[in-house]
Backbone as XML, in Angstrom:
<?xml version="1.0"?>
<chain id="A" units="angstrom">
  <residue number="1" name="UNK">
    <atom name="N" x="-0.506" y="32.979" z="29.575"/>
    <atom name="CA" x="-1.101" y="33.787" z="28.530"/>
    <atom name="C" x="-1.980" y="32.892" z="27.655"/>
  </residue>
  <residue number="2" name="UNK">
    <atom name="N" x="-3.206" y="33.350" z="27.415"/>
    <atom name="CA" x="-4.153" y="32.583" z="26.608"/>
    <atom name="C" x="-3.771" y="32.624" z="25.139"/>
  </residue>
  <residue number="3" name="UNK">
    <atom name="N" x="-4.073" y="31.524" z="24.469"/>
    <atom name="CA" x="-3.866" y="31.440" z="23.026"/>
    <atom name="C" x="-4.953" y="32.264" z="22.348"/>
  </residue>
  <residue number="4" name="UNK">
    <atom name="N" x="-4.620" y="33.042" z="21.319"/>
    <atom name="CA" x="-5.646" y="33.842" z="20.652"/>
    <atom name="C" x="-6.676" y="32.959" z="19.970"/>
  </residue>
  <residue number="5" name="UNK">
    <atom name="N" x="-7.865" y="33.494" z="19.825"/>
    <atom name="CA" x="-8.955" y="32.759" z="19.170"/>
    <atom name="C" x="-8.586" y="32.490" z="17.724"/>
  </residue>
  <residue number="6" name="UNK">
    <atom name="N" x="-9.001" y="31.331" z="17.198"/>
    <atom name="CA" x="-8.671" y="31.019" z="15.810"/>
    <atom name="C" x="-9.429" y="31.932" z="14.857"/>
  </residue>
  <residue number="7" name="UNK">
    <atom name="N" x="-8.794" y="32.229" z="13.744"/>
    <atom name="CA" x="-9.509" y="33.025" z="12.749"/>
    <atom name="C" x="-10.309" y="32.082" z="11.867"/>
  </residue>
  <residue number="8" name="UNK">
    <atom name="N" x="-11.136" y="32.642" z="11.011"/>
    <atom name="CA" x="-12.046" y="31.824" z="10.214"/>
    <atom name="C" x="-11.296" y="30.893" z="9.260"/>
  </residue>
  <residue number="9" name="UNK">
    <atom name="N" x="-10.119" y="31.285" z="8.802"/>
    <atom name="CA" x="-9.380" y="30.406" z="7.890"/>
    <atom name="C" x="-8.878" y="29.161" z="8.619"/>
  </residue>
  <residue number="10" name="UNK">
    <atom name="N" x="-8.511" y="29.279" z="9.907"/>
    <atom name="CA" x="-8.097" y="28.104" z="10.677"/>
    <atom name="C" x="-9.271" y="27.154" z="10.888"/>
  </residue>
  <residue number="11" name="UNK">
    <atom name="N" x="-10.443" y="27.689" z="11.167"/>
    <atom name="CA" x="-11.632" y="26.858" z="11.351"/>
    <atom name="C" x="-11.956" y="26.136" z="10.053"/>
  </residue>
  <residue number="12" name="UNK">
    <atom name="N" x="-11.906" y="26.852" z="8.945"/>
    <atom name="CA" x="-12.198" y="26.249" z="7.652"/>
    <atom name="C" x="-11.172" y="25.166" z="7.337"/>
  </residue>
  <residue number="13" name="UNK">
    <atom name="N" x="-9.905" y="25.405" z="7.638"/>
    <atom name="CA" x="-8.862" y="24.420" z="7.355"/>
    <atom name="C" x="-9.074" y="23.139" z="8.154"/>
  </residue>
  <residue number="14" name="UNK">
    <atom name="N" x="-9.396" y="23.257" z="9.434"/>
    <atom name="CA" x="-9.645" y="22.071" z="10.256"/>
    <atom name="C" x="-10.869" y="21.305" z="9.763"/>
  </residue>
  <residue number="15" name="UNK">
    <atom name="N" x="-11.924" y="22.015" z="9.412"/>
    <atom name="CA" x="-13.132" y="21.362" z="8.892"/>
    <atom name="C" x="-12.853" y="20.709" z="7.552"/>
  </residue>
  <residue number="16" name="UNK">
    <atom name="N" x="-12.059" y="21.360" z="6.718"/>
    <atom name="CA" x="-11.728" y="20.810" z="5.405"/>
    <atom name="C" x="-10.919" y="19.525" z="5.550"/>
  </residue>
  <residue number="17" name="UNK">
    <atom name="N" x="-10.038" y="19.467" z="6.521"/>
    <atom name="CA" x="-9.259" y="18.250" z="6.763"/>
    <atom name="C" x="-10.189" y="17.104" z="7.153"/>
  </residue>
  <residue number="18" name="UNK">
    <atom name="N" x="-11.161" y="17.375" z="8.002"/>
    <atom name="CA" x="-12.130" y="16.345" z="8.379"/>
    <atom name="C" x="-12.906" y="15.891" z="7.151"/>
  </residue>
  <residue number="19" name="UNK">
    <atom name="N" x="-13.351" y="16.843" z="6.336"/>
    <atom name="CA" x="-14.089" y="16.507" z="5.111"/>
    <atom name="C" x="-13.219" y="15.691" z="4.152"/>
  </residue>
  <residue number="20" name="UNK">
    <atom name="N" x="-11.945" y="16.033" z="4.034"/>
    <atom name="CA" x="-11.044" y="15.272" z="3.168"/>
    <atom name="C" x="-10.890" y="13.826" z="3.656"/>
  </residue>
  <residue number="21" name="UNK">
    <atom name="N" x="-10.911" y="13.619" z="4.967"/>
    <atom name="CA" x="-10.825" y="12.260" z="5.503"/>
    <atom name="C" x="-12.011" y="11.421" z="5.031"/>
  </residue>
  <residue number="22" name="UNK">
    <atom name="N" x="-13.155" y="12.065" z="4.833"/>
    <atom name="CA" x="-14.344" y="11.364" z="4.344"/>
    <atom name="C" x="-14.326" y="11.147" z="2.838"/>
  </residue>
  <residue number="23" name="UNK">
    <atom name="N" x="-13.615" y="12.003" z="2.123"/>
    <atom name="CA" x="-13.578" y="11.879" z="0.664"/>
    <atom name="C" x="-13.780" y="13.190" z="-0.055"/>
  </residue>
  <residue number="24" name="UNK">
    <atom name="N" x="-13.895" y="14.285" z="0.667"/>
    <atom name="CA" x="-13.993" y="15.608" z="0.060"/>
    <atom name="C" x="-15.276" y="15.839" z="-0.711"/>
  </residue>
  <residue number="25" name="UNK">
    <atom name="N" x="-15.147" y="16.533" z="-1.831"/>
    <atom name="CA" x="-16.323" y="16.877" z="-2.637"/>
    <atom name="C" x="-17.011" y="15.643" z="-3.208"/>
  </residue>
  <residue number="26" name="UNK">
    <atom name="N" x="-16.242" y="14.606" z="-3.478"/>
    <atom name="CA" x="-16.853" y="13.371" z="-3.977"/>
    <atom name="C" x="-17.776" y="12.772" z="-2.923"/>
  </residue>
  <residue number="27" name="UNK">
    <atom name="N" x="-17.364" y="12.855" z="-1.661"/>
    <atom name="CA" x="-18.216" y="12.383" z="-0.573"/>
    <atom name="C" x="-19.533" y="13.147" z="-0.569"/>
  </residue>
  <residue number="28" name="UNK">
    <atom name="N" x="-19.461" y="14.473" z="-0.692"/>
    <atom name="CA" x="-20.676" y="15.296" z="-0.686"/>
    <atom name="C" x="-21.572" y="14.949" z="-1.864"/>
  </residue>
  <residue number="29" name="UNK">
    <atom name="N" x="-20.990" y="14.741" z="-3.025"/>
    <atom name="CA" x="-21.780" y="14.415" z="-4.211"/>
    <atom name="C" x="-22.422" y="13.028" z="-4.101"/>
  </residue>
  <residue number="30" name="UNK">
    <atom name="N" x="-21.694" y="12.064" z="-3.592"/>
    <atom name="CA" x="-22.193" y="10.688" z="-3.509"/>
    <atom name="C" x="-23.260" y="10.516" z="-2.431"/>
  </residue>
  <residue number="31" name="UNK">
    <atom name="N" x="-23.139" y="11.236" z="-1.336"/>
    <atom name="CA" x="-24.018" y="11.005" z="-0.188"/>
    <atom name="C" x="-25.161" y="12.010" z="-0.077"/>
  </residue>
  <residue number="32" name="UNK">
    <atom name="N" x="-25.046" y="13.153" z="-0.740"/>
    <atom name="CA" x="-26.074" y="14.178" z="-0.618"/>
    <atom name="C" x="-25.986" y="14.956" z="0.684"/>
  </residue>
  <residue number="33" name="UNK">
    <atom name="N" x="-24.894" y="14.817" z="1.408"/>
    <atom name="CA" x="-24.714" y="15.576" z="2.648"/>
    <atom name="C" x="-24.666" y="17.067" z="2.314"/>
  </residue>
  <residue number="34" name="UNK">
    <atom name="N" x="-25.263" y="17.882" z="3.187"/>
    <atom name="CA" x="-25.301" y="19.314" z="2.925"/>
    <atom name="C" x="-25.337" y="20.090" z="4.234"/>
  </residue>
  <residue number="35" name="UNK">
    <atom name="N" x="-25.408" y="21.392" z="4.140"/>
    <atom name="CA" x="-25.464" y="22.310" z="5.266"/>
    <atom name="C" x="-24.357" y="22.020" z="6.279"/>
  </residue>
  <residue number="36" name="UNK">
    <atom name="N" x="-23.122" y="22.098" z="5.816"/>
    <atom name="CA" x="-21.976" y="21.859" z="6.674"/>
    <atom name="C" x="-21.790" y="23.015" z="7.644"/>
  </residue>
  <residue number="37" name="UNK">
    <atom name="N" x="-21.465" y="22.677" z="8.874"/>
    <atom name="CA" x="-21.222" y="23.650" z="9.926"/>
    <atom name="C" x="-19.979" y="23.204" z="10.672"/>
  </residue>
  <residue number="38" name="UNK">
    <atom name="N" x="-19.069" y="24.139" z="10.958"/>
    <atom name="CA" x="-17.810" y="23.769" z="11.600"/>
    <atom name="C" x="-17.536" y="24.663" z="12.801"/>
  </residue>
  <residue number="39" name="UNK">
    <atom name="N" x="-16.771" y="24.119" z="13.741"/>
    <atom name="CA" x="-16.294" y="24.891" z="14.889"/>
    <atom name="C" x="-14.820" y="24.571" z="15.071"/>
  </residue>
  <residue number="40" name="UNK">
    <atom name="N" x="-14.036" y="25.601" z="15.280"/>
    <atom name="CA" x="-12.608" y="25.417" z="15.490"/>
    <atom name="C" x="-12.257" y="25.379" z="16.967"/>
  </residue>
  <residue number="41" name="UNK">
    <atom name="N" x="-10.981" y="25.342" z="17.242"/>
    <atom name="CA" x="-10.493" y="25.308" z="18.623"/>
    <atom name="C" x="-10.677" y="26.680" z="19.276"/>
  </residue>
  <residue number="42" name="UNK">
    <atom name="N" x="-11.236" y="26.677" z="20.468"/>
    <atom name="CA" x="-11.364" y="27.890" z="21.263"/>
    <atom name="C" x="-11.056" y="27.528" z="22.712"/>
  </residue>
  <residue number="43" name="UNK">
    <atom name="N" x="-11.086" y="28.507" z="23.579"/>
    <atom name="CA" x="-10.830" y="28.247" z="24.996"/>
    <atom name="C" x="-11.911" y="27.344" z="25.590"/>
  </residue>
  <residue number="44" name="UNK">
    <atom name="N" x="-13.135" y="27.478" z="25.123"/>
    <atom name="CA" x="-14.232" y="26.660" z="25.654"/>
    <atom name="C" x="-14.473" y="25.395" z="24.839"/>
  </residue>
  <residue number="45" name="UNK">
    <atom name="N" x="-13.919" y="25.312" z="23.628"/>
    <atom name="CA" x="-14.090" y="24.145" z="22.767"/>
    <atom name="C" x="-12.722" y="23.724" z="22.233"/>
  </residue>
  <residue number="46" name="UNK">
    <atom name="N" x="-12.019" y="22.828" z="22.930"/>
    <atom name="CA" x="-10.673" y="22.448" z="22.500"/>
    <atom name="C" x="-10.641" y="21.488" z="21.311"/>
  </residue>
  <residue number="47" name="UNK">
    <atom name="N" x="-11.790" y="20.927" z="20.949"/>
    <atom name="CA" x="-11.838" y="19.938" z="19.881"/>
    <atom name="C" x="-12.637" y="20.459" z="18.690"/>
  </residue>
  <residue number="48" name="UNK">
    <atom name="N" x="-11.983" y="20.677" z="17.536"/>
    <atom name="CA" x="-12.727" y="21.136" z="16.359"/>
    <atom name="C" x="-13.672" y="20.050" z="15.862"/>
  </residue>
  <residue number="49" name="UNK">
    <atom name="N" x="-14.774" y="20.472" z="15.246"/>
    <atom name="CA" x="-15.748" y="19.510" z="14.742"/>
    <atom name="C" x="-16.373" y="20.001" z="13.447"/>
  </residue>
  <residue number="50" name="UNK">
    <atom name="N" x="-16.958" y="19.047" z="12.745"/>
    <atom name="CA" x="-17.683" y="19.309" z="11.512"/>
    <atom name="C" x="-19.023" y="18.602" z="11.611"/>
  </residue>
  <residue number="51" name="UNK">
    <atom name="N" x="-20.103" y="19.323" z="11.315"/>
    <atom name="CA" x="-21.442" y="18.735" z="11.356"/>
    <atom name="C" x="-22.105" y="18.926" z="10.007"/>
  </residue>
  <residue number="52" name="UNK">
    <atom name="N" x="-22.942" y="17.966" z="9.619"/>
    <atom name="CA" x="-23.643" y="18.074" z="8.348"/>
    <atom name="C" x="-24.994" y="17.390" z="8.438"/>
  </residue>
  <residue number="53" name="UNK">
    <atom name="N" x="-25.893" y="17.797" z="7.563"/>
    <atom name="CA" x="-27.187" y="17.140" z="7.435"/>
    <atom name="C" x="-27.055" y="16.002" z="6.437"/>
  </residue>
  <residue number="54" name="UNK">
    <atom name="N" x="-27.811" y="14.942" z="6.668"/>
    <atom name="CA" x="-27.792" y="13.769" z="5.804"/>
    <atom name="C" x="-29.175" y="13.549" z="5.208"/>
  </residue>
  <residue number="55" name="UNK">
    <atom name="N" x="-29.224" y="12.941" z="4.032"/>
    <atom name="CA" x="-30.515" y="12.583" z="3.441"/>
    <atom name="C" x="-30.991" y="11.274" z="4.071"/>
  </residue>
  <residue number="56" name="UNK">
    <atom name="N" x="-32.206" y="10.856" z="3.732"/>
    <atom name="CA" x="-32.760" y="9.621" z="4.292"/>
    <atom name="C" x="-31.800" y="8.461" z="4.105"/>
  </residue>
  <residue number="57" name="UNK">
    <atom name="N" x="-31.710" y="7.610" z="5.129"/>
    <atom name="CA" x="-30.775" y="6.495" z="5.063"/>
    <atom name="C" x="-31.282" y="5.332" z="5.901"/>
  </residue>
  <residue number="58" name="UNK">
    <atom name="N" x="-30.559" y="4.223" z="5.865"/>
    <atom name="CA" x="-30.963" y="2.998" z="6.555"/>
    <atom name="C" x="-31.106" y="3.187" z="8.063"/>
  </residue>
  <residue number="59" name="UNK">
    <atom name="N" x="-30.271" y="4.005" z="8.649"/>
    <atom name="CA" x="-30.273" y="4.178" z="10.104"/>
    <atom name="C" x="-31.339" y="5.162" z="10.584"/>
  </residue>
  <residue number="60" name="UNK">
    <atom name="N" x="-31.931" y="5.926" z="9.673"/>
    <atom name="CA" x="-32.939" y="6.909" z="10.056"/>
    <atom name="C" x="-32.348" y="8.113" z="10.764"/>
  </residue>
  <residue number="61" name="UNK">
    <atom name="N" x="-31.078" y="8.416" z="10.498"/>
    <atom name="CA" x="-30.435" y="9.575" z="11.109"/>
    <atom name="C" x="-30.379" y="10.706" z="10.087"/>
  </residue>
  <residue number="62" name="UNK">
    <atom name="N" x="-30.411" y="11.947" z="10.576"/>
    <atom name="CA" x="-30.353" y="13.073" z="9.652"/>
    <atom name="C" x="-29.190" y="14.019" z="9.939"/>
  </residue>
  <residue number="63" name="UNK">
    <atom name="N" x="-28.360" y="13.684" z="10.903"/>
    <atom name="CA" x="-27.204" y="14.520" z="11.226"/>
    <atom name="C" x="-25.981" y="13.659" z="11.476"/>
  </residue>
  <residue number="64" name="UNK">
    <atom name="N" x="-24.831" y="14.217" z="11.145"/>
    <atom name="CA" x="-23.543" y="13.599" z="11.413"/>
    <atom name="C" x="-22.639" y="14.666" z="11.995"/>
  </residue>
  <residue number="65" name="UNK">
    <atom name="N" x="-22.000" y="14.365" z="13.116"/>
    <atom name="CA" x="-21.039" y="15.278" z="13.724"/>
    <atom name="C" x="-19.749" y="14.505" z="13.953"/>
  </residue>
  <residue number="66" name="UNK">
    <atom name="N" x="-18.653" y="15.046" z="13.434"/>
    <atom name="CA" x="-17.343" y="14.416" z="13.569"/>
    <atom name="C" x="-16.441" y="15.374" z="14.333"/>
  </residue>
  <residue number="67" name="UNK">
    <atom name="N" x="-15.908" y="14.916" z="15.461"/>
    <atom name="CA" x="-15.088" y="15.741" z="16.331"/>
    <atom name="C" x="-13.670" y="15.194" z="16.359"/>
  </residue>
  <residue number="68" name="UNK">
    <atom name="N" x="-12.678" y="16.056" z="16.122"/>
    <atom name="CA" x="-11.278" y="15.673" z="16.210"/>
    <atom name="C" x="-10.860" y="15.722" z="17.668"/>
  </residue>
  <residue number="69" name="UNK">
    <atom name="N" x="-10.372" y="14.604" z="18.177"/>
    <atom name="CA" x="-9.990" y="14.499" z="19.584"/>
    <atom name="C" x="-8.484" y="14.721" z="19.738"/>
  </residue>
  <residue number="70" name="UNK">
    <atom name="N" x="-8.023" y="15.006" z="20.970"/>
    <atom name="CA" x="-6.582" y="15.223" z="21.195"/>
    <atom name="C" x="-5.722" y="14.006" z="20.845"/>
  </residue>
  <residue number="71" name="UNK">
    <atom name="N" x="-6.299" y="12.818" z="20.807"/>
    <atom name="CA" x="-5.560" y="11.598" z="20.479"/>
    <atom name="C" x="-5.369" y="11.430" z="18.981"/>
  </residue>
  <residue number="72" name="UNK">
    <atom name="N" x="-5.756" y="12.433" z="18.189"/>
    <atom name="CA" x="-5.690" y="12.405" z="16.731"/>
    <atom name="C" x="-6.603" y="11.331" z="16.142"/>
  </residue>
  <residue number="73" name="UNK">
    <atom name="N" x="-7.675" y="11.037" z="16.856"/>
    <atom name="CA" x="-8.743" y="10.172" z="16.362"/>
    <atom name="C" x="-10.017" y="11.001" z="16.359"/>
  </residue>
  <residue number="74" name="UNK">
    <atom name="N" x="-11.091" y="10.395" z="15.892"/>
    <atom name="CA" x="-12.356" y="11.115" z="15.796"/>
    <atom name="C" x="-13.416" y="10.463" z="16.664"/>
  </residue>
  <residue number="75" name="UNK">
    <atom name="N" x="-14.323" y="11.274" z="17.159"/>
    <atom name="CA" x="-15.566" y="10.797" z="17.748"/>
    <atom name="C" x="-16.643" y="11.121" z="16.724"/>
  </residue>
  <residue number="76" name="UNK">
    <atom name="N" x="-17.376" y="10.097" z="16.309"/>
    <atom name="CA" x="-18.372" y="10.242" z="15.247"/>
    <atom name="C" x="-19.750" y="10.003" z="15.848"/>
  </residue>
  <residue number="77" name="UNK">
    <atom name="N" x="-20.650" y="10.964" z="15.642"/>
    <atom name="CA" x="-22.010" y="10.862" z="16.167"/>
    <atom name="C" x="-23.012" y="10.942" z="15.018"/>
  </residue>
  <residue number="78" name="UNK">
    <atom name="N" x="-23.836" y="9.928" z="14.915"/>
    <atom name="CA" x="-24.968" y="9.923" z="13.990"/>
    <atom name="C" x="-26.213" y="10.078" z="14.851"/>
  </residue>
  <residue number="79" name="UNK">
    <atom name="N" x="-27.145" y="10.947" z="14.458"/>
    <atom name="CA" x="-28.365" y="11.100" z="15.243"/>
    <atom name="C" x="-29.474" y="11.712" z="14.393"/>
  </residue>
  <residue number="80" name="UNK">
    <atom name="N" x="-30.687" y="11.590" z="14.908"/>
    <atom name="CA" x="-31.848" y="12.207" z="14.278"/>
    <atom name="C" x="-32.264" y="13.366" z="15.161"/>
  </residue>
  <residue number="81" name="UNK">
    <atom name="N" x="-32.321" y="14.557" z="14.580"/>
    <atom name="CA" x="-32.710" y="15.751" z="15.335"/>
    <atom name="C" x="-33.939" y="16.367" z="14.693"/>
  </residue>
  <residue number="82" name="UNK">
    <atom name="N" x="-34.907" y="16.709" z="15.528"/>
    <atom name="CA" x="-36.094" y="17.411" z="15.047"/>
    <atom name="C" x="-36.531" y="18.415" z="16.089"/>
  </residue>
  <residue number="83" name="UNK">
    <atom name="N" x="-37.297" y="19.401" z="15.660"/>
    <atom name="CA" x="-37.825" y="20.403" z="16.579"/>
    <atom name="C" x="-39.210" y="19.990" z="17.047"/>
  </residue>
  <residue number="84" name="UNK">
    <atom name="N" x="-39.388" y="19.958" z="18.351"/>
    <atom name="CA" x="-40.684" y="19.667" z="18.955"/>
    <atom name="C" x="-40.956" y="20.789" z="19.943"/>
  </residue>
  <residue number="85" name="UNK">
    <atom name="N" x="-42.016" y="21.542" z="19.698"/>
    <atom name="CA" x="-42.353" y="22.690" z="20.545"/>
    <atom name="C" x="-41.156" y="23.623" z="20.722"/>
  </residue>
  <residue number="86" name="UNK">
    <atom name="N" x="-40.490" y="23.921" z="19.624"/>
    <atom name="CA" x="-39.336" y="24.830" z="19.587"/>
    <atom name="C" x="-38.132" y="24.315" z="20.380"/>
  </residue>
  <residue number="87" name="UNK">
    <atom name="N" x="-38.094" y="23.049" z="20.670"/>
    <atom name="CA" x="-36.963" y="22.430" z="21.365"/>
    <atom name="C" x="-36.358" y="21.362" z="20.460"/>
  </residue>
  <residue number="88" name="UNK">
    <atom name="N" x="-35.040" y="21.299" z="20.403"/>
    <atom name="CA" x="-34.368" y="20.259" z="19.614"/>
    <atom name="C" x="-34.433" y="18.940" z="20.376"/>
  </residue>
  <residue number="89" name="UNK">
    <atom name="N" x="-34.961" y="17.910" z="19.722"/>
    <atom name="CA" x="-35.067" y="16.586" z="20.316"/>
    <atom name="C" x="-34.174" y="15.642" z="19.500"/>
  </residue>
  <residue number="90" name="UNK">
    <atom name="N" x="-33.253" y="14.982" z="20.197"/>
    <atom name="CA" x="-32.323" y="14.072" z="19.540"/>
    <atom name="C" x="-32.696" y="12.637" z="19.870"/>
  </residue>
  <residue number="91" name="UNK">
    <atom name="N" x="-32.827" y="11.811" z="18.816"/>
    <atom name="CA" x="-33.140" y="10.396" z="18.978"/>
    <atom name="C" x="-32.215" y="9.586" z="18.073"/>
  </residue>
  <residue number="92" name="UNK">
    <atom name="N" x="-32.270" y="8.284" z="18.193"/>
    <atom name="CA" x="-31.493" y="7.350" z="17.364"/>
    <atom name="C" x="-30.010" y="7.683" z="17.343"/>
  </residue>
  <residue number="93" name="UNK">
    <atom name="N" x="-29.462" y="8.097" z="18.474"/>
    <atom name="CA" x="-28.063" y="8.512" z="18.532"/>
    <atom name="C" x="-27.142" y="7.303" z="18.580"/>
  </residue>
  <residue number="94" name="UNK">
    <atom name="N" x="-26.132" y="7.332" z="17.716"/>
    <atom name="CA" x="-25.084" y="6.320" z="17.697"/>
    <atom name="C" x="-23.752" y="7.047" z="17.775"/>
  </residue>
  <residue number="95" name="UNK">
    <atom name="N" x="-22.927" y="6.699" z="18.752"/>
    <atom name="CA" x="-21.636" y="7.352" z="18.934"/>
    <atom name="C" x="-20.521" y="6.325" z="18.796"/>
  </residue>
  <residue number="96" name="UNK">
    <atom name="N" x="-19.495" y="6.689" z="18.053"/>
    <atom name="CA" x="-18.333" y="5.831" z="17.847"/>
    <atom name="C" x="-17.091" y="6.626" z="18.260"/>
  </residue>
  <residue number="97" name="UNK">
    <atom name="N" x="-16.333" y="6.093" z="19.205"/>
    <atom name="CA" x="-15.123" y="6.753" z="19.696"/>
    <atom name="C" x="-13.885" y="6.114" z="19.095"/>
  </residue>
  <residue number="98" name="UNK">
    <atom name="N" x="-12.775" y="6.852" z="19.127"/>
    <atom name="CA" x="-11.469" y="6.365" z="18.681"/>
    <atom name="C" x="-11.493" y="5.844" z="17.244"/>
  </residue>
  <residue number="99" name="UNK">
    <atom name="N" x="-12.118" y="6.599" z="16.351"/>
    <atom name="CA" x="-12.191" y="6.241" z="14.937"/>
    <atom name="C" x="-11.027" y="6.925" z="14.221"/>
  </residue>
  <residue number="100" name="UNK">
    <atom name="N" x="-10.232" y="6.164" z="13.502"/>
    <atom name="CA" x="-9.124" y="6.730" z="12.733"/>
    <atom name="C" x="-9.645" y="7.318" z="11.428"/>
  </residue>
  <residue number="101" name="UNK">
    <atom name="N" x="-8.916" y="8.296" z="10.894"/>
    <atom name="CA" x="-9.337" y="8.986" z="9.680"/>
    <atom name="C" x="-9.612" y="8.060" z="8.519"/>
  </residue>
  <residue number="102" name="UNK">
    <atom name="N" x="-8.771" y="7.042" z="8.337"/>
    <atom name="CA" x="-8.962" y="6.131" z="7.209"/>
    <atom name="C" x="-10.191" y="5.241" z="7.386"/>
  </residue>
  <residue number="103" name="UNK">
    <atom name="N" x="-10.737" y="5.173" z="8.607"/>
    <atom name="CA" x="-11.918" y="4.351" z="8.868"/>
    <atom name="C" x="-13.231" y="5.124" z="8.734"/>
  </residue>
  <residue number="104" name="UNK">
    <atom name="N" x="-13.160" y="6.436" z="8.562"/>
    <atom name="CA" x="-14.381" y="7.249" z="8.482"/>
    <atom name="C" x="-15.300" y="6.849" z="7.330"/>
  </residue>
  <residue number="105" name="UNK">
    <atom name="N" x="-14.792" y="6.686" z="6.102"/>
    <atom name="CA" x="-15.705" y="6.315" z="5.008"/>
    <atom name="C" x="-16.401" y="4.974" z="5.238"/>
  </residue>
  <residue number="106" name="UNK">
    <atom name="N" x="-15.675" y="3.983" z="5.719"/>
    <atom name="CA" x="-16.269" y="2.672" z="5.975"/>
    <atom name="C" x="-17.328" y="2.726" z="7.058"/>
  </residue>
  <residue number="107" name="UNK">
    <atom name="N" x="-17.072" y="3.501" z="8.117"/>
    <atom name="CA" x="-18.053" y="3.656" z="9.186"/>
    <atom name="C" x="-19.305" y="4.336" z="8.656"/>
  </residue>
  <residue number="108" name="UNK">
    <atom name="N" x="-19.129" y="5.375" z="7.855"/>
    <atom name="CA" x="-20.268" y="6.074" z="7.273"/>
    <atom name="C" x="-21.120" y="5.118" z="6.453"/>
  </residue>
  <residue number="109" name="UNK">
    <atom name="N" x="-20.480" y="4.315" z="5.624"/>
    <atom name="CA" x="-21.204" y="3.362" z="4.777"/>
    <atom name="C" x="-21.917" y="2.315" z="5.615"/>
  </residue>
  <residue number="110" name="UNK">
    <atom name="N" x="-21.278" y="1.818" z="6.667"/>
    <atom name="CA" x="-21.902" y="0.768" z="7.480"/>
    <atom name="C" x="-23.127" y="1.286" z="8.232"/>
  </residue>
  <residue number="111" name="UNK">
    <atom name="N" x="-23.125" y="2.550" z="8.616"/>
    <atom name="CA" x="-24.267" y="3.099" z="9.358"/>
    <atom name="C" x="-25.379" y="3.538" z="8.419"/>
  </residue>
  <residue number="112" name="UNK">
    <atom name="N" x="-25.045" y="4.276" z="7.365"/>
    <atom name="CA" x="-26.084" y="4.872" z="6.509"/>
    <atom name="C" x="-26.449" y="4.016" z="5.308"/>
  </residue>
  <residue number="113" name="UNK">
    <atom name="N" x="-25.547" y="3.155" z="4.874"/>
    <atom name="CA" x="-25.784" y="2.359" z="3.670"/>
    <atom name="C" x="-25.365" y="3.061" z="2.393"/>
  </residue>
  <residue number="114" name="UNK">
    <atom name="N" x="-24.859" y="4.288" z="2.482"/>
    <atom name="CA" x="-24.419" y="5.034" z="1.309"/>
    <atom name="C" x="-22.929" y="4.860" z="1.070"/>
  </residue>
  <residue number="115" name="UNK">
    <atom name="N" x="-22.557" y="4.605" z="-0.182"/>
    <atom name="CA" x="-21.151" y="4.567" z="-0.548"/>
    <atom name="C" x="-20.608" y="5.995" z="-0.576"/>
  </residue>
  <residue number="116" name="UNK">
    <atom name="N" x="-19.334" y="6.145" z="-0.210"/>
    <atom name="CA" x="-18.738" y="7.465" z="-0.180"/>
    <atom name="C" x="-17.926" y="7.766" z="-1.428"/>
  </residue>
  <residue number="117" name="UNK">
    <atom name="N" x="-17.748" y="6.770" z="-2.299"/>
    <atom name="CA" x="-17.001" y="6.946" z="-3.541"/>
    <atom name="C" x="-17.457" y="5.912" z="-4.560"/>
  </residue>
  <residue number="118" name="UNK">
    <atom name="N" x="-17.118" y="6.141" z="-5.807"/>
    <atom name="CA" x="-17.490" y="5.201" z="-6.868"/>
    <atom name="C" x="-16.670" y="3.947" z="-6.805"/>
  </residue>
</chain>
C-alpha cells in the first residue's frame, strides 16, 4: 500500500527545518535570500528540498538548493540559472554531498562570502 501524499503542512515543516539549520529568519535577513520554494516527500521525490534565490555574491551564483538525503545529511547545490531563449541554463554549479546540518552556515559563508548571523 502506497503512503499518502504529504499535505502542505508537512512540506512546510520539512522546509522550515532546513531553513532553521541555516539560521532561520536571521539567515534570510543577513543574506538577502528570497523566493523560497520547497518540495516534500512524494512517491516520485523521496527527498524533501528547499530552494532559494540569492543576491550577488563572490561565487556568482544566484540559486541555492538544499536536499535532505536518507542518510540525514544534506546535498547542497549552488548554481547560476538564467533563461536563454526560454530555456533554463545552469552554470557555475557547485555541489557538496554529505553535509551535516551544523555545517550548513559555514558552507554557505565559504561559498558566497556572506555571514549567516551577527
